C-alpha positions, 0 to 999 in steps of 0.5 A, spaced: 383 693 646 386 696 641 393 696 639 399 701 638 405 700 635 410 705 637 416 704 631 424 704 632 427 707 626 433 704 624 439 708 623 440 714 628 434 716 631 430 720 638 430 716 644 425 720 647 421 720 642 420 713 643 420 712 650 415 719 651 409 716 648 410 709 650 410 712 658 405 717 655 400 711 653 401 707 659 400 713 665 393 714 661 391 707 661 393 707 669 388 713 670 383 711 666 383 704 670 383 707 676 376 711 674 373 704 673 374 702 665 378 697 662 385 700 659 384 702 651 391 700 649 396 695 649 402 699 648 407 696 644 415 698 641 415 695 634 421 694 630 425 690 624 431 688 628 431 685 635 435 690 638 437 697 636 442 702 638 442 709 639 447 714 640 453 710 638 451 704 643 449 708 649 442 705 649 439 699 646 432 698 645 429 691 644 422 691 641 416 687 644 415 685 637 417 685 630 413 688 625 412 681 622 408 679 629 404 685 628 397 682 625 392 688 627 394 695 630 389 701 630 394 707 632 401 707 628 406 712 632 413 713 628 418 717 632 424 722 630 430 721 626 436 724 626 441 727 622 441 727 615 434 725 614 433 723 607 439 717 608 435 714 613 428 712 609 432 707 605 434 704 611 426 704 614 424 702 607 421 695 611 416 700 614 413 703 609 409 697 606 407 695 612 404 702 615 400 703 608 398 696 609 395 698 616 393 704 614 388 701 608 386 696 614 383 702 618 389 704 623 392 711 624 398 714 623 402 719 627 408 721 625 413 725 631 417 731 628 422 728 622 418 722 623 414 725 618 420 723 613 418 716 614 411 718 614 412 722 608 416 716 604 409 712 604 405 716 599 400 717 604 402 725 606 401 726 598 396 732 598 395 733 605 397 738 610 404 735 615 408 739 620 415 737 622 421 741 626 422 747 622 429 746 622 428 740 617 423 743 612 428 745 606 429 738 606 423 736 607 420 740 601 425 738 596 423 731 598 416 731 598 413 737 594 406 734 593 406 734 601 403 741 603 408 742 610 405 747 614 411 748 620 408 753 624 403 748 626 404 743 632 399 738 630 396 737 623 390 732 624 387 730 617 383 724 614 387 719 620 393 722 619 397 726 624 403 730 624 407 734 629 412 739 629 419 740 632 423 736 638 419 736 645 412 738 641 410 732 641 408 732 648 402 736 645 400 731 640 401 726 645 396 730 649 391 731 643 392 723 642 389 722 649 383 727 649 380 723 642 381 715 645 380 716 652 377 723 654 378 731 656 379 728 663 385 723 662 388 729 657 388 733 662 391 729 668 396 727 663 398 734 662 399 736 668 403 729 670 408 731 664 406 738 665 404 740 658 401 746 657 394 744 653 392 747 647 398 749 644 398 749 636 403 752 633 410 752 634 411 759 630 415 762 637 420 757 636 422 758 629 429 761 627 429 763 620 436 760 617 435 764 611 433 758 606 440 758 601 440 750 600 438 751 593 443 751 587 440 758 584 446 763 584 442 769 581 436 768 588 442 768 592 445 774 590 438 777 591 438 774 598 445 776 600 442 784 598 436 783 602 440 781 609 445 787 608 439 792 606 433 790 610 433 796 614 432 800 608 426 801 604 427 796 599 423 795 592 423 788 589 422 791 582 429 795 583 432 788 585 430 785 579 433 790 575 440 790 578 440 782 576 438 783 570 430 779 570 424 781 569 419 781 575 415 775 573 420 770 572 425 773 579 418 771 583 418 764 580 425 762 581 425 766 588 419 761 590 422 755 587 428 756 591 427 759 597 418 757 597 417 765 599 416 770 594 421 776 595 416 780 600 415 774 604 422 772 604 424 780 606 418 780 611 421 774 615 429 776 615 425 783 618 421 779 623 427 775 625 432 781 626 426 784 630 425 777 635 432 778 636 432 785 638 426 784 643 430 778 646 436 781 648 435 789 647 431 794 651 429 798 645 421 799 645 417 796 640 417 803 636 425 802 635 425 795 633 420 796 627 424 802 625 431 798 626 428 793 621 426 797 616 418 798 618 416 805 618 408 802 620 407 800 627 400 797 625 404 793 619 409 791 623 405 788 628 400 784 623 406 781 620 410 779 626 403 776 629 403 773 622 410 769 623 410 768 630 404 767 633 404 773 638 404 780 638 411 784 639 410 785 646 407 778 647 414 775 644 419 780 649 415 778 656 416 770 654 423 771 651 427 776 653 432 774 657 431 779 663 423 777 663 425 770 663 429 770 669 424 775 673 419 769 671 423 764 675 424 768 680 417 770 681 415 762 680 420 760 685 
């Protein structure tokens, strides 16, 4: 029988991303046994302390074992952190050598949402792809520039390391792992029991672009503010650079360093975020929306919109417009 270690991070963490994997794999084991097989995993919650309090003492978790009692494990799951992610890493430093030691012995490692901060602190993600909650992307890039962050992905799978996107998207990772360790039938069963859509691999539709201003380059902040105020107009990046008395090459370099986007990519994301809000709340046609946010060509708008969100403008409106959502709920009732 294989062994799962579900870690309990010290400091503020997310109880659902601890209880969720525990229940999910117990359910998979139960179904697997009903099919006439032996359980695949012994599932244990593992910690650094005998008791860990969550949400200001509202919940308490008592791990099955300390990490020092685990001599062999096959899958390590790192749940999500909450709050100031960088400050939580020192609280969990004793996990880092333990994770790398067991990975070297053959264990696989999966991080849930912002649990990627602990995983990245081990160095195991260096040079690899990783996902995390889109809202933590800026902080993650600053701390771990050597990791290839792919926040558009709900799941990454690279060299025995798995990561996933934000919040309850970890359920998609669990379905993915159940299919890997059990089979497709068991994964489908678990997806039905926990009501998780199968085969969702992008969190782009859920991303809210928030401006990427967590940097100290005042010149680039000026450029960002100018783009935000004038995004519906025809904006020339060369013109912005000239207004700021900087050559285009230096401007692009500083913009990428500050925001992780080129100026054009940043402008596209601003416009698409505005378009998303219009599609969610207004009755304007797609053509009206694209003109409102600064596009003149429907084909170009659709291509950029789908690249950023993973959906066409019409698909996005159908899924997220407030009246469309209410209509779907009435139809389901």
